[in-house]
N, C-alpha and C positions, 0 to 999 in steps of 0.2 A: 414619487419621481417617475417620469417619462424618459424613456430610452432615444437618443437620437438616432435618426434613420437616415440610410445612405439613399442614392438616386432610384434604388430598386425597390425601396420601402422596407428593406431589411436592417437590422442592427449596425449601426457604424462603429467600428473599432477606434474610439475615442482614446486619448491618454488616460482618462479616468477608468474607462474600461479594463484597459490593461493594468491599472493600479488594483483594480478589484481582483483581477485574476492573479496580480504578483502577491496580494494578501491572502487569498485562498491557498496560495502554493506555501506561503509562510504558515497558515494553519495546518496544511498536510505536514509540512517539515515538523512542526511541533508534535504533531500526533505519532509520527514516525520514530521520532526522538523518543518520546514516552514509551512507544511500543518495543522499540529494538534495543534499547539500553539493556534490557533483559538478556538478550543474546550473547552481549560482552561480558555480562555479570554471569553467566552460567558456569565458566571454569572456577571462580572462587566460591560460588554458592555451592556446587557440588562438593568441591574440597571441605566447605566448613559445615553444611548441612548433612552431608552424606547422602545426597538423592541419587536415584538411578537415572538412566537416560530417559526412560518412559516418564518420569516425573518432569524432567527438565522440558522434554516435549510438550507436556501438559502446560507448564508455565508460559511457554512461548506461543503455544498454539490453542488448544482446546479452552484452557481456562481464559484466554482473552475473548473468545467468540461466543461463550456459552450466553450471555445476556445480549451481547453485540447482535447476534442473528435474531433472537427474540423480539428485540425492540426496533430493528432495522425496518421493518416493514410500515408498523405505525408512525414512526418517525419520518418514512418517506411521505406517507400520506400528509402528515403535518406540514411537510415541505411544500405541499401543492397549495397551502392555504394560509399558513401562518407568516410572521416577520421572519424572513430567513437569517438575517444577520443576528437578531436576537436568539434565535435557536442555536445557531453556532456558538455564539458567545458563552450560553449556558452549558453547552456541552464541554467546551475547552475549559472553563471553570472546573467542572464536574471531574474531568478525566486528569486534570493536573493535580487537584487534592488526592485523587485515588494513586497517582504515580508517587506523592510524597508519601502516601500511607505504606507503599512497599519498603521505605527505608525504615520502617519501625517493626518490619516483620522478622521473626526469628525462628520460623519453622516453614515447613512445606505447606501446611494449611492456611496460615496467615498469608503467605505470599501469594497462594491460590485465589483467596477471596479478594486480595487487593488488585489482582489482574483482571478477575471478572468486573471488577468496577470499573477500572481502566477502558475495558471493551464498551461497557454499557455508556460512559460518556462519549467515546469516539464513533459510537454509531451515528450520533447526529450529523456528523461533518459531510460526508460525501453526497448524500442525496440533497441536502441544503445547498452545498457549494455547487454541485452540478447544475442543478436549477438556476442558480445565481449566475454563473459563467455563460449558460446557455441563453439567458435573458440579455446578456450584453453582446453577444457575438453571433454574427450570420454563421450559415452553415460552412461557408468557405474558410472561414477563419477559426472554427471551432476546434479543430484538432489541434492547432498550434496553441490556443488558449489552454486547452485542457493538457497538451503536453507540459506546459508550464506548472500545472497543478500537479501531475505526476512527478515532475521534476523535483518538487518540493518533498515528495515521499523519499526519493533516493538521497537527496541532501539530508534530510532527517535521520536516515540510516549512517550517513557519513558522520553527522555530527555526533550520534550515538557512538559509534566506533572510535572515532579520533578523539572527540571531547572526553568520552569515557576512559581512553587509554591514557591521557593526559592526566586525569584525576587518579587512576589507579597508579601511574608512575610516581605521582607526588606523594600519594597516601600510604602505599603499601609499606615504604621503608618506616613510614612513622606510626603504623600500626591502625591508622585511622585518625579520627578528630573528636575532640569534646566541644560540644555546643552547649552554652548557658540555657539552664533549664531543660534541655532535652536529653542530655546524656552523652554516651559514647557511641559513635557510629564507624563500624568498620569501612575498609575502602569501598566495598560492593555496595552497602547501603548509602554511602556518599553520592554514589552514581545517580540513585533515584531521586536524592534532595535536590541535586544540581539539574536534573532533567525537568523536574517539575516546575522551576522558575520561569522559563520563558512565556509559559502558557497564560500567566496572570498579566504579563505585559500585553499580549496579544488581546486578552479579553477587552482590555481598555481601547485599543486600536480599533478593533471590530464594532464597538459602540459608538466611537466617536467620529470615524472617518467614512464608514460604509453607508451608502444610501441604497434603501431597499427600492428596486425597480416596480413600476407598475406591472400587474399581471396582464396577460394576453387576453383580451375578451373574445371568448369563442361561441358564447351563447349555449354551452353544453355543460351540465354540472359536473364540477371536479368532485372526485371521490373514489373509492375503492371499486365500485361496481363497473362504472364506464371503463376504467382503466384495466380491470381483469378482463373484461369483455373484449377490448382491443389486443391485451396480450394474447388470449386464447385464440383469436382469429389469425394471429401471426406467429403461432408456434413454430411453424414450418421454418422460419428464419432465427426466432430468438433462441431456440434449443441449440442448433448447431453453433450459432455465435456464442451463446453462452458456454458451451463446451471448450470452444477454442479460447475464450477469455480466462475461463477457470484453468485451463493449463498453463497459459502465460503466468498467471498470478501463483500457481502452485509452483512453478520453477522459482519465481521471484522470491516467495516466502521461504521455502526450504533452504535455498541458497542463503538468503539473509540470516535466517535463525541459526543456521548451524556451521556457516564459513568459519568464524573465529575459532570455533571448537575444532572444525577439521584441519586448520593449519597449526592449531596447538597441538593436536593429538599425532598427526601424521608427519609434520615437519619440524616439530619441536620448538614451536613458538610459544613465548609467555603470552598471558592474556593481553597485555599491554601491547606487546609487539604485534600479535594478529590484530588487535583494534587499529592500530596505526596503518598497517600494510592493507587491511581489507577496507578501511575509511578512506585511506587517499585513492584508492583505485575506484572505490564507489563515489567518490567526489567527481572525477572526471567524466565517468561512465554515466552517471546520473544527469549531469548537465547536457552533455553531447549526445547521449543515448536518446533521452526523453525528446530533446528538440529536434534530432534527426528523424525520430519517429513520427512527431508531429508534422514537421515539414513535409516528409515523404508522403504521408497520407493526405494532407491537403493538396500537394503537388497533383497526386493521382486523382483526387477529388475534383479538382478544378479542370483536369482533361477527360473527365467523363469516365473515367475507369469504374467499372461496377464493383461495389463491395470493396473500395480502397482500405478501409480498416482490416479486412479480413486478409488482403494481400499482405499487408504490414505484418500481422500476427504470424502468418504462415512462414514468412521469411524468418522472422525473430526466433521462431520455435526451431526451425531446422538448424540454423547457425548455432543456436544454444546447444543443442544435443551434440553437435560436432565438436564444439569446445569442450563440452563436458568429457568426452572421450579422453581428451588430451589432460585437462586438469585431474581427473580423478584416478587416472592410470599410471601417471608419470611420477616417480619420487624426486625428480630433477626440478629444482625451484626455477630454473631458466626456461622451463617447459610449462610449469603448472601456474606460475603467475601471469604471463601473457595469455594463457589460456582462459584463467579466472577473468582477466579485462575484458576478453572478447565476449564472454558468456554474460558479464554484467551489462556490457554494452547493448547485447542483442536483447536481452529481455528488458532493459530499459526503454529501448526503441519500441517494442511491442507492447508495452503497458499503456501508454495513451490511448492507442486504437480501440481498445476494449471499451473504455469510458465514452469516447466519442463516437464509437459506433452505436451504442445504446442511444445517445442523444439524437443521431441521426435517424434512427429507426422509430422514434418515439415522439407522438405531438407534444407541443409545450405543455399542455394542460395535465398531461399524464407523467411527465418527466420525474417528477419526486416519487411518484409511488412505483413505476417500473424500475428506475434506478434503484430504489431501495430493495425491491424483489431481487433483482441482480446483484446487488451488494451482498445481499443475506445468502444467496447461494455460494457466490465467490468466496465470502469470508468462511461459511461453515465448512466447504469443502476444502479450499486452498489453505487458507489461513489457520482454521482449526484441526483438520485432519493431516495436513501435510508435513509440518514440523513433528506432531505427536507420532504420525506414521514412520518418520525416519527414526525417532528414538526407539520404538517398538521393535523394528527391524533390526538394530544394533543390539538390541536387548537379547533377541530371541533367535535371529536367522543370521545375519553377518557379524559373528561375534568375535573374529579374529582382529589382529591390530590394524587392519585397513578396512575395517567393517563400516565405518562411516563413510569412508569416499564410495564403497561398493553401493551402499543403500542409496547416496545421493546420485551416483551415476544411473542406477536403475530408474530412479524416480524422474530423471532429467529426459532420459531417452524414451521412456514409454509415455510420458505427458507430451513430449515433443512431437512424436508421431501421431498421437490421438489428436492433438489440438491441431496441427497443420492440415491434417486431412478434414477435420471438422470446419476449420476457416475456409478452406477451399470450396467445401460442399454449400456453403450458406451465401455465396456470393450472388447467386441468381436471385435469391430472396430479397437481397437490396433493391434488386431492379423492380421487383413487385411490390415493395413498400417503400414509397416514396414520401418523406415528410418536408414540407417546405421550411 
Protein backbone atom coordinates (compact mmCIF):
# COMPACT_ATOMS: atom_id res chain seq x y z
CA UNK A 1 0.00 0.00 0.00
CA UNK A 2 1.31 3.46 -0.89
CA UNK A 3 0.72 6.59 1.19
CA UNK A 4 -1.02 9.63 -0.28
CA UNK A 5 1.32 12.62 -0.56
CA UNK A 6 0.52 16.31 -0.25
CA UNK A 7 1.75 19.09 -2.54
CA UNK A 8 5.17 19.10 -0.85
CA UNK A 9 5.68 15.38 -1.46
CA UNK A 10 5.18 14.47 2.19
CA UNK A 11 2.54 12.15 3.70
CA UNK A 12 -0.93 13.69 3.68
CA UNK A 13 -2.92 13.29 6.91
CA UNK A 14 -5.97 11.51 5.45
CA UNK A 15 -8.98 10.31 7.40
CA UNK A 16 -7.62 6.78 7.20
CA UNK A 17 -4.23 7.92 8.56
CA UNK A 18 -5.99 9.34 11.61
CA UNK A 19 -7.90 6.07 11.95
CA UNK A 20 -4.59 4.21 12.10
CA UNK A 21 -3.31 6.66 14.71
CA UNK A 22 -6.53 6.15 16.69
CA UNK A 23 -6.21 2.36 16.54
CA UNK A 24 -2.57 2.60 17.66
CA UNK A 25 -3.81 4.75 20.55
CA UNK A 26 -6.33 2.04 21.42
CA UNK A 27 -3.53 -0.53 21.37
CA UNK A 28 -1.54 1.70 23.72
CA UNK A 29 -4.64 2.02 25.91
CA UNK A 30 -4.98 -1.76 26.17
CA UNK A 31 -1.28 -2.19 26.93
CA UNK A 32 -1.45 0.34 29.77
CA UNK A 33 -4.70 -1.12 31.06
CA UNK A 34 -2.97 -4.49 31.37
CA UNK A 35 0.14 -2.87 32.79
CA UNK A 36 -1.45 -0.61 35.43
CA UNK A 37 -4.26 -2.77 36.69
CA UNK A 38 -1.51 -4.09 38.97
CA UNK A 39 -1.22 -0.63 40.60
CA UNK A 40 -4.83 -0.77 41.79
CA UNK A 41 -4.45 -4.39 42.87
CA UNK A 42 -1.41 -3.61 45.09
CA UNK A 43 -3.50 -2.80 48.16
CA UNK A 44 -5.50 -6.09 48.26
CA UNK A 45 -2.49 -8.12 47.04
CA UNK A 46 -0.33 -6.72 49.87
CA UNK A 47 -3.03 -7.60 52.39
CA UNK A 48 -3.73 -11.12 51.09
CA UNK A 49 -0.22 -12.30 50.19
CA UNK A 50 1.68 -10.33 52.86
CA UNK A 51 4.14 -8.75 50.43
CA UNK A 52 6.63 -5.99 51.22
CA UNK A 53 6.74 -2.64 49.39
CA UNK A 54 9.91 -3.80 47.64
CA UNK A 55 8.06 -6.84 46.27
CA UNK A 56 5.16 -4.61 45.20
CA UNK A 57 7.64 -2.36 43.44
CA UNK A 58 9.11 -5.36 41.66
CA UNK A 59 5.65 -6.36 40.41
CA UNK A 60 4.94 -2.88 39.01
CA UNK A 61 8.48 -2.18 37.82
CA UNK A 62 11.35 -4.59 37.38
CA UNK A 63 9.20 -7.66 36.85
CA UNK A 64 7.53 -5.96 33.93
CA UNK A 65 10.73 -4.81 32.21
CA UNK A 66 13.11 -7.77 32.56
CA UNK A 67 12.28 -9.35 29.20
CA UNK A 68 10.73 -6.15 27.83
CA UNK A 69 14.17 -4.53 27.78
CA UNK A 70 15.98 -7.60 26.48
CA UNK A 71 13.73 -8.08 23.44
CA UNK A 72 12.97 -4.41 22.67
CA UNK A 73 16.01 -3.88 20.43
CA UNK A 74 15.65 -7.03 18.29
CA UNK A 75 11.94 -6.31 17.97
CA UNK A 76 12.79 -2.76 16.90
CA UNK A 77 15.02 -4.14 14.18
CA UNK A 78 12.16 -6.38 13.09
CA UNK A 79 9.89 -3.34 12.89
CA UNK A 80 12.17 -1.90 10.21
CA UNK A 81 11.65 -4.88 7.93
CA UNK A 82 8.60 -7.04 8.75
CA UNK A 83 4.85 -6.44 8.47
CA UNK A 84 4.24 -4.07 11.37
CA UNK A 85 0.52 -4.66 11.85
CA UNK A 86 1.07 -8.43 12.20
CA UNK A 87 3.92 -7.85 14.60
CA UNK A 88 1.67 -5.68 16.78
CA UNK A 89 -1.21 -8.19 16.62
CA UNK A 90 1.01 -11.06 17.80
CA UNK A 91 2.31 -8.93 20.68
CA UNK A 92 -1.21 -7.95 21.79
CA UNK A 93 -2.36 -11.57 21.81
CA UNK A 94 0.65 -12.65 23.87
CA UNK A 95 0.39 -9.94 26.54
CA UNK A 96 -3.38 -10.45 26.84
CA UNK A 97 -2.86 -14.13 27.61
CA UNK A 98 -0.17 -13.21 30.14
CA UNK A 99 -2.48 -10.69 31.84
CA UNK A 100 -5.14 -13.38 32.19
CA UNK A 101 -2.45 -15.63 33.73
CA UNK A 102 -2.02 -13.09 36.56
CA UNK A 103 -5.56 -14.00 37.67
CA UNK A 104 -4.42 -17.57 38.40
CA UNK A 105 -1.43 -16.49 40.50
CA UNK A 106 -1.43 -17.29 44.21
CA UNK A 107 2.07 -16.16 45.25
CA UNK A 108 4.68 -13.50 44.57
CA UNK A 109 6.67 -15.85 42.34
CA UNK A 110 3.76 -16.75 40.08
CA UNK A 111 2.68 -13.10 39.80
CA UNK A 112 6.25 -12.06 39.04
CA UNK A 113 6.56 -14.60 36.20
CA UNK A 114 3.23 -13.54 34.71
CA UNK A 115 4.30 -9.89 34.79
CA UNK A 116 7.52 -10.79 32.99
CA UNK A 117 5.40 -12.34 30.24
CA UNK A 118 3.20 -9.22 30.00
CA UNK A 119 6.32 -7.12 29.45
CA UNK A 120 7.61 -9.51 26.82
CA UNK A 121 4.44 -9.11 24.75
CA UNK A 122 4.17 -5.34 25.17
CA UNK A 123 7.73 -4.80 23.91
CA UNK A 124 6.47 -5.26 20.35
CA UNK A 125 4.09 -2.30 20.36
CA UNK A 126 5.97 1.00 20.54
CA UNK A 127 8.71 0.44 17.91
CA UNK A 128 6.25 -0.92 15.33
CA UNK A 129 3.54 1.64 16.15
CA UNK A 130 5.96 4.57 15.98
CA UNK A 131 7.28 3.38 12.64
CA UNK A 132 3.72 2.94 11.35
CA UNK A 133 2.54 6.37 12.50
CA UNK A 134 5.64 8.10 11.13
CA UNK A 135 4.92 6.49 7.74
CA UNK A 136 1.47 8.09 7.66
CA UNK A 137 2.24 11.63 8.90
CA UNK A 138 4.54 14.47 7.86
CA UNK A 139 6.92 16.02 10.36
CA UNK A 140 4.63 19.03 10.98
CA UNK A 141 1.74 16.75 12.04
CA UNK A 142 3.74 14.02 13.72
CA UNK A 143 3.59 15.33 17.28
CA UNK A 144 -0.21 15.54 17.17
CA UNK A 145 -0.48 11.99 15.84
CA UNK A 146 1.92 10.74 18.51
CA UNK A 147 0.08 12.74 21.18
CA UNK A 148 -2.99 10.68 20.29
CA UNK A 149 -0.88 7.55 20.79
CA UNK A 150 0.40 8.71 24.20
CA UNK A 151 -3.13 9.80 25.14
CA UNK A 152 -4.04 6.14 24.81
CA UNK A 153 -1.55 5.36 27.58
CA UNK A 154 -3.22 7.84 29.93
CA UNK A 155 -6.66 6.52 29.09
CA UNK A 156 -5.40 2.99 29.70
CA UNK A 157 -4.36 3.99 33.20
CA UNK A 158 -7.77 5.58 33.68
CA UNK A 159 -9.49 2.40 32.52
CA UNK A 160 -7.36 0.39 34.92
CA UNK A 161 -8.18 2.65 37.87
CA UNK A 162 -11.87 3.40 37.26
CA UNK A 163 -12.82 0.08 35.71
CA UNK A 164 -10.84 -1.75 38.36
CA UNK A 165 -12.47 0.29 41.12
CA UNK A 166 -15.91 -0.63 39.77
CA UNK A 167 -14.99 -4.31 39.79
CA UNK A 168 -13.64 -4.10 43.35
CA UNK A 169 -16.74 -2.22 44.51
CA UNK A 170 -18.97 -4.95 43.10
CA UNK A 171 -16.85 -7.96 43.96
CA UNK A 172 -15.45 -7.16 47.41
CA UNK A 173 -18.76 -7.49 49.35
CA UNK A 174 -19.38 -10.78 47.50
CA UNK A 175 -15.90 -12.15 48.18
CA UNK A 176 -15.20 -12.69 44.48
CA UNK A 177 -16.81 -14.86 41.83
CA UNK A 178 -17.05 -18.52 40.88
CA UNK A 179 -16.54 -19.31 37.19
CA UNK A 180 -17.48 -22.67 35.62
CA UNK A 181 -14.46 -24.96 35.13
CA UNK A 182 -12.07 -22.25 36.37
CA UNK A 183 -12.93 -22.06 40.06
CA UNK A 184 -13.11 -19.18 42.52
CA UNK A 185 -11.46 -15.80 41.89
CA UNK A 186 -11.03 -13.20 44.62
CA UNK A 187 -11.68 -9.54 43.65
CA UNK A 188 -8.11 -8.62 42.72
CA UNK A 189 -7.83 -11.71 40.50
CA UNK A 190 -11.00 -10.62 38.72
CA UNK A 191 -9.25 -7.38 37.78
CA UNK A 192 -6.74 -9.26 35.63
CA UNK A 193 -9.35 -11.46 33.96
CA UNK A 194 -11.36 -8.39 32.95
CA UNK A 195 -8.28 -6.47 31.80
CA UNK A 196 -7.22 -9.24 29.42
CA UNK A 197 -10.46 -9.24 27.39
CA UNK A 198 -10.11 -6.06 25.21
CA UNK A 199 -6.82 -7.26 23.75
CA UNK A 200 -8.41 -10.17 21.92
CA UNK A 201 -10.89 -7.80 20.21
CA UNK A 202 -8.05 -5.50 19.23
CA UNK A 203 -6.13 -8.33 17.57
CA UNK A 204 -9.05 -8.85 15.16
CA UNK A 205 -9.24 -5.12 14.36
CA UNK A 206 -5.50 -4.92 13.72
CA UNK A 207 -5.51 -7.84 11.29
CA UNK A 208 -8.66 -6.87 9.39
CA UNK A 209 -8.63 -3.06 9.17
CA UNK A 210 -5.00 -1.84 9.14
CA UNK A 211 -3.15 -1.59 5.81
CA UNK A 212 0.63 -1.94 5.93
CA UNK A 213 2.22 1.09 4.18
CA UNK A 214 5.00 0.68 1.64
CA UNK A 215 8.54 1.23 2.94
CA UNK A 216 10.43 4.34 1.90
CA UNK A 217 13.13 3.35 -0.62
CA UNK A 218 16.43 4.93 0.47
CA UNK A 219 18.99 2.79 -1.34
CA UNK A 220 20.67 2.06 2.02
CA UNK A 221 20.60 -1.33 3.68
CA UNK A 222 18.26 -1.44 6.65
CA UNK A 223 19.74 -3.15 9.68
CA UNK A 224 21.42 -2.67 13.01
CA UNK A 225 24.83 -1.67 11.61
CA UNK A 226 23.85 1.50 9.73
CA UNK A 227 21.33 2.44 12.42
CA UNK A 228 23.90 2.12 15.21
CA UNK A 229 26.46 4.04 13.16
CA UNK A 230 23.98 6.89 12.72
CA UNK A 231 23.20 6.80 16.46
CA UNK A 232 26.91 6.98 17.37
CA UNK A 233 27.46 9.99 15.11
CA UNK A 234 24.64 11.85 16.82
CA UNK A 235 25.14 10.90 20.46
CA UNK A 236 25.64 14.58 21.24
CA UNK A 237 21.89 15.08 20.88
CA UNK A 238 20.47 11.61 21.57
CA UNK A 239 22.08 11.33 25.03
CA UNK A 240 20.74 14.56 26.60
CA UNK A 241 17.43 14.11 24.82
CA UNK A 242 17.23 10.57 26.22
CA UNK A 243 17.97 11.82 29.75
CA UNK A 244 15.15 14.35 29.45
CA UNK A 245 12.71 11.77 28.10
CA UNK A 246 13.67 9.25 30.80
CA UNK A 247 13.06 11.92 33.43
CA UNK A 248 9.55 12.59 32.13
CA UNK A 249 8.66 8.90 32.02
CA UNK A 250 10.26 8.32 35.44
CA UNK A 251 7.78 10.80 36.93
CA UNK A 252 4.92 9.32 34.88
CA UNK A 253 5.65 5.77 36.00
CA UNK A 254 6.26 6.41 39.69
CA UNK A 255 3.11 8.53 39.97
CA UNK A 256 1.02 5.99 38.06
CA UNK A 257 2.32 3.00 40.02
CA UNK A 258 2.01 4.46 43.51
CA UNK A 259 -0.81 7.07 43.41
CA UNK A 260 -3.62 4.71 44.54
CA UNK A 261 -1.43 3.46 47.39
CA UNK A 262 -0.45 7.05 48.30
CA UNK A 263 -4.05 8.20 48.66
CA UNK A 264 -4.97 4.99 50.49
CA UNK A 265 -2.14 5.29 53.02
CA UNK A 266 -1.91 9.04 53.57
CA UNK A 267 -5.51 10.16 53.02
CA UNK A 268 -7.46 7.10 54.21
CA UNK A 269 -8.99 6.08 50.86
CA UNK A 270 -10.06 2.49 50.20
CA UNK A 271 -8.57 0.83 47.11
CA UNK A 272 -11.83 1.39 45.20
CA UNK A 273 -12.11 5.05 46.29
CA UNK A 274 -8.50 5.70 45.28
CA UNK A 275 -9.13 4.04 41.93
CA UNK A 276 -12.17 6.20 41.20
CA UNK A 277 -10.46 9.43 42.20
CA UNK A 278 -7.12 8.79 40.49
CA UNK A 279 -8.80 7.37 37.41
CA UNK A 280 -11.26 10.24 37.00
CA UNK A 281 -8.50 12.84 37.20
CA UNK A 282 -6.27 10.78 34.91
CA UNK A 283 -9.07 10.61 32.33
CA UNK A 284 -9.19 14.36 31.78
CA UNK A 285 -5.48 14.99 32.17
CA UNK A 286 -4.64 12.17 29.74
CA UNK A 287 -6.88 13.63 27.04
CA UNK A 288 -6.19 17.33 27.48
CA UNK A 289 -2.59 16.98 28.66
CA UNK A 290 -1.46 14.74 25.80
CA UNK A 291 -3.31 16.73 23.13
CA UNK A 292 -2.01 20.01 24.55
CA UNK A 293 1.55 18.71 24.55
CA UNK A 294 1.24 17.52 20.94
CA UNK A 295 -0.40 20.76 19.78
CA UNK A 296 2.16 23.00 21.50
CA UNK A 297 5.06 20.98 20.12
CA UNK A 298 3.66 21.11 16.56
CA UNK A 299 2.89 24.83 16.96
CA UNK A 300 6.47 25.60 17.96
CA UNK A 301 7.80 23.27 15.26
CA UNK A 302 5.77 25.02 12.53
CA UNK A 303 7.17 28.38 13.65
CA UNK A 304 10.75 27.24 13.45
CA UNK A 305 11.50 26.93 17.15
CA UNK A 306 14.63 24.83 17.49
CA UNK A 307 14.12 21.67 19.53
CA UNK A 308 10.39 22.14 20.08
CA UNK A 309 10.05 18.73 21.84
CA UNK A 310 12.83 19.74 24.24
CA UNK A 311 11.04 22.94 25.24
CA UNK A 312 7.80 21.05 25.85
CA UNK A 313 9.53 18.49 28.10
CA UNK A 314 11.40 21.16 30.07
CA UNK A 315 8.20 23.11 30.82
CA UNK A 316 6.35 19.92 31.77
CA UNK A 317 9.06 18.81 34.20
CA UNK A 318 9.31 22.17 35.95
CA UNK A 319 5.53 22.41 36.40
CA UNK A 320 5.35 18.82 37.67
CA UNK A 321 8.04 19.46 40.31
CA UNK A 322 6.17 22.51 41.64
CA UNK A 323 2.87 20.59 41.73
CA UNK A 324 4.58 17.71 43.55
CA UNK A 325 5.64 20.05 46.37
CA UNK A 326 1.99 20.83 47.11
CA UNK A 327 0.73 17.28 46.55
CA UNK A 328 3.15 15.38 48.76
CA UNK A 329 3.51 17.89 51.61
CA UNK A 330 -0.15 18.77 52.23
CA UNK A 331 -2.55 16.74 54.37
CA UNK A 332 -5.46 18.83 53.03
CA UNK A 333 -7.30 17.12 50.16
CA UNK A 334 -8.44 20.52 48.88
CA UNK A 335 -4.77 21.19 48.13
CA UNK A 336 -3.57 17.68 47.30
CA UNK A 337 -6.22 16.79 44.71
CA UNK A 338 -5.82 19.92 42.53
CA UNK A 339 -2.03 19.56 42.79
CA UNK A 340 -2.36 15.94 41.66
CA UNK A 341 -4.41 17.08 38.65
CA UNK A 342 -1.78 19.68 37.68
CA UNK A 343 0.96 17.09 38.09
CA UNK A 344 -0.80 14.57 35.85
CA UNK A 345 -1.64 17.25 33.25
CA UNK A 346 1.96 18.45 33.01
CA UNK A 347 3.56 15.03 32.64
CA UNK A 348 0.86 13.98 30.18
CA UNK A 349 1.76 17.05 28.10
CA UNK A 350 5.47 16.20 28.24
CA UNK A 351 5.14 12.53 27.25
CA UNK A 352 4.40 12.90 23.48
CA UNK A 353 7.43 15.13 23.00
CA UNK A 354 9.86 12.32 23.81
CA UNK A 355 8.48 9.93 21.21
CA UNK A 356 7.95 12.69 18.64
CA UNK A 357 11.48 13.99 19.10
CA UNK A 358 13.03 10.58 18.43
CA UNK A 359 11.13 10.34 15.15
CA UNK A 360 12.23 13.87 14.20
CA UNK A 361 15.87 13.05 14.90
CA UNK A 362 15.89 9.71 13.09
CA UNK A 363 15.76 8.86 9.34
CA UNK A 364 12.76 6.67 8.37
CA UNK A 365 14.81 3.54 7.68
CA UNK A 366 16.27 3.57 11.22
CA UNK A 367 13.21 4.55 13.23
CA UNK A 368 12.25 1.05 14.36
CA UNK A 369 15.76 0.21 15.54
CA UNK A 370 16.55 3.53 17.22
CA UNK A 371 13.06 3.83 18.71
CA UNK A 372 13.53 0.40 20.26
CA UNK A 373 16.89 1.42 21.78
CA UNK A 374 15.21 4.52 23.17
CA UNK A 375 12.34 2.39 24.43
CA UNK A 376 14.73 -0.11 26.03
CA UNK A 377 16.59 2.59 27.97
CA UNK A 378 13.43 4.41 29.03
CA UNK A 379 11.73 1.20 30.09
CA UNK A 380 14.67 -0.21 32.03
CA UNK A 381 15.39 3.00 33.93
CA UNK A 382 11.98 4.66 34.27
CA UNK A 383 9.56 1.72 34.29
CA UNK A 384 11.85 -0.91 35.78
CA UNK A 385 13.81 1.01 38.38
CA UNK A 386 11.44 3.90 39.12
CA UNK A 387 8.54 2.16 40.91
CA UNK A 388 10.90 -0.43 42.41
CA UNK A 389 13.18 2.30 43.80
CA UNK A 390 10.22 4.01 45.48
CA UNK A 391 9.37 0.72 47.20
CA UNK A 392 12.96 0.27 48.39
CA UNK A 393 13.04 3.84 49.74
CA UNK A 394 9.85 3.36 51.77
CA UNK A 395 11.12 0.06 53.18
CA UNK A 396 14.60 1.29 54.13
CA UNK A 397 14.85 5.11 54.30
CA UNK A 398 11.47 6.85 54.53
CA UNK A 399 9.80 4.43 56.93
CA UNK A 400 7.44 6.78 58.79
CA UNK A 401 3.73 7.19 58.12
CA UNK A 402 4.32 9.74 55.33
CA UNK A 403 7.28 7.91 53.86
CA UNK A 404 5.64 7.09 50.53
CA UNK A 405 4.83 10.75 49.82
CA UNK A 406 8.36 11.80 50.80
CA UNK A 407 9.91 9.24 48.45
CA UNK A 408 7.65 10.30 45.57
CA UNK A 409 8.43 13.98 46.16
CA UNK A 410 12.19 13.38 46.18
CA UNK A 411 12.01 11.46 42.91
CA UNK A 412 9.83 14.07 41.22
CA UNK A 413 11.99 17.05 42.17
CA UNK A 414 15.32 15.38 41.37
CA UNK A 415 14.23 14.13 37.97
CA UNK A 416 12.42 17.38 37.25
CA UNK A 417 15.63 19.37 37.67
CA UNK A 418 17.87 16.89 35.82
CA UNK A 419 15.40 16.38 32.99
CA UNK A 420 14.64 20.05 32.39
CA UNK A 421 18.34 20.93 32.29
CA UNK A 422 19.06 18.09 29.84
CA UNK A 423 16.12 19.05 27.61
CA UNK A 424 17.31 22.62 27.25
CA UNK A 425 20.91 21.48 26.71
CA UNK A 426 20.03 19.35 23.65
CA UNK A 427 18.14 22.01 21.69
CA UNK A 428 21.17 22.97 19.58
CA UNK A 429 21.59 19.35 18.61
CA UNK A 430 18.18 19.45 16.92
CA UNK A 431 19.42 22.26 14.67
CA UNK A 432 22.45 20.17 13.66
CA UNK A 433 20.44 16.97 13.10
CA UNK A 434 17.74 17.70 10.55
CA UNK A 435 15.70 14.78 9.20
CA UNK A 436 13.15 15.43 6.44
